[in-house]
Structure formats: structure tokens, C-alpha cells
N, C-alpha and C positions, 0 to 999 in steps of 0.2 A: 454558180459561177463565183459569187463573192467568197464563199467558203474555200473554194479551190485556190482563188487568188491569195487569200490570207495564208493558207497552208504553204503555198509556193514562196511567198515573201518570208515567212518564218524560216523555212528550210534553207533558203538562200542566205539569210542572216546567220543561221547556225553554221553553214558551210564556210561563210566568210570568216566567222570567228575561228573555226578550226584551222583554216588556211593561215590566218594571222598567227596562231599559236605555233604551227609547224614552221613558219618562216622565222618567227622570233627565236625558236629553239635552234634552228639550223644555223642562223648567223646572229648569235647573241652579240649585241654591240659591246665594245670595250667599256668597262666601267670608268666613268669620269667622276672621281671622288673628290669631295671637298668637305670641310667641316660644316655639319648640318645639325639642326636641333631634332634629334630622333624622337623626343617626346611629342613635338608638334606634328611630325610626319605621321606618327601612330594615331594621334588624336584626329587628324584630318581624314585618315583612311577609315577610322571607325565611324565618324560622322556621316560619311557617304553611305555606308551600309545601314546605319540607323534610319536614314531618310528613305532608303530603298525598301527596307523590311521593318515597318513599324510594329508588326505583330510579334517580333522577336525582341526580348529584353537584352540590350547590350550594356556591358559595364566596362569601365576603364579604370585601371589602377596604375599609378606612376609614382616614382620617387618624388619627394618634395622638390628636389633640384631638377631642373631641366637637363636631360642627358644629351651630350653632344658626341658625335663620332664622325670619322672621315668616311663618308658613304656617297654613292651615286643616288641622289634623291629619287629620281624616276624609277630606278631599279628597286630600291627599298620599298617604294610605294607599290610596285608590281608584286613584290613578295607578300606584302601585307594584304593586298587585294586578293591574291590567290588563296592565301590561308583563310581569310575571312569568308570568301565565297565558298570554299570547301566546307567550312563550318556551317554556313547557312544551308547549303545543300543537304548536309547530314541531318541537321535539325528538321528541315522540311520533310525529308524522307521518314524520319522517326515519327513525326507528328501525323503522317498519313496512317501509320499503324496504331499509334497511341497518342491521341490529342493532348493528354495531360502528362507531365507538367508543361507549362509554357516553355517555348524555346528560349534558351539562354546562351549567350556567347560573351566570354570575358576576355578582354585584351589587357595584358599587363606589360609594362616596360620598366626595367630597373637596372641599376649598376651592380655588378657582382665582381669585385676585384677590379681587374683591368678591362672587363668585358661589359658589353650591353647585352641584356637578356630580354627577349621579347617572347611572350607566350600567348597563344590563342587557344582557348579551351571552350568546348561546347557540350551540350547535353543531347547530342544527336545519337546516331546509331553506333558510334565507335568504329574501330578499324575493321575492315572486312577480313575474315579469317583466311580465305583462300590466297590472297595476294599481299598480305600485310607486310611481308619481308621485301617485297619488290615495289612498294608504292612510290619510292623516290626514283625509280628507273623510268626512262622514256616509254611512252605508249602503254603504260599499265594503268587501267582504270576499271571501275565498277559502275560508273555512271552511264546512263543511256546516251547522253549527249556529250560525254567527255572525250577529250583527245588523248588523255593520259600524259599531258605535258606540263600541267600546272605545278606539281611538286618537283618534277625534274628541273624546271626552270628555277624554282626556288632554290634547289640544291646547287645549281650552277652559279647563281648569283651569290649565294652565301660563300661558295668556294672562292669566287673572285674577290670577295670582301674578307678573305682569311678567316671565315667563320664556318658554321656548321648548322645543320637542322636535325632535330630528332622528333619523331612522332610516336605516340603511344596511346593506348586506351587510357581514359581518365577514370579514376576510381574515387567515389565519394562515400566515405564511411565503409570502405571495403567492397562496395558494389559498383560494378562497371556502369558508368553513366555518361558515356560520350568519349571524346578524343581530345588530345592535347598536342599541339605542335609548338616546339620551342626552337627559336633561332638564337645563336650566340655569335657575336663578332666583337672585335676590339673597339673600345671606345677611345675618344681623344682626351686623355687626361690633361695634356698640356694646355688645351683650350680653356679649361676651367668651366665647370657647369655654373649656370646662373641659379641663384636661390629662388 
């Protein structure tokens, strides 16, 4: 009875999560943008994942100056969470097949010209061959519990921020060793970054 109850509770939670994603995608709220510290938003998102997955090594790389941009803070946080959770899932799947090396996820944020560039890189399975060209479209997933909306939501939010997302296999010394997602959007040069 206890096992059945636990299973039902887990499945209801999974369904609730999927319904939430469908609803979020169907009626994405309008972006409410204001000047925010993008470096801080990235750091906060990474700390959450570090606490949740202590067996994975997370690293953070940022420009010496704190980068600011006109963004919707909650939407950018959602983008980062979606990308980091995808990286975690990929690392965990790869580790089920090959425990070594340790799971690694790197988050970087830097200014490049007039843009902010944020990259999430992992040493997971890399992009799935079958659907790699459709991963940014709604309802495309290779996960058992995925809704296929995570990357579609990221793409929509980036479009609303006059930005873009690119995903690709990551190669280390010419060898495929994970995936990399890069988002690019305009930064707020007039606000002046803090040193």
C-alpha cells in the first residue's frame, strides 16, 4: 500500500509539472523587462543546482565586471533553470552508462560587443541524433518524463528578449563530450557595468 501511494504521489507530481509546462507555453506572460544584474541571476541559478546535485561538479565563469541587461528577471531565471536541468539530466543519463568521468557542468556569462552571451556546457550524452534539428520545437523530447517544452520555452523567451539560442554537441580536443547551449541577447551598455 505504501509503495502504491508513493508511486501515485510521484506520478501526480510529474503530471502537475507537465500541466504547468503546457500552461506556461500556451500563454507565455509578456516580458516585463528592466535593468538587471545578469551575472547575479546566473550565479543564483547555478547555486540552486549545486545544492540539488552535489555529486556533479559545477563551475562558473564571468567577466570581471558585472554584466547588466534589460531583462525579465523571472523569465531569464526560467531559461537558466531549463538549460541547467537539461544538462543535469544528460550528465545523469551518461553516468548510468559510464560512471567516469565525474559529471561536469560549466556556466559562463560574458559581454561580447553589444551582447550578453551565456553558455551552459556539460559532459553528458550530447545531442540525440534522431531529433537534434527539432529540439527547439514544442513537444520534441527524448526524455522519459519530458514534455518537450523546456527548450521551446527558452527559444520563445529569447525571442521576446531580442535574442537567440543555439545548441550543439560540445567537443573537447576533437572528441564529442557533451552538449553546449548558448543564449545571446542585447546588454544594457548605457547602464554601465559595475567593476
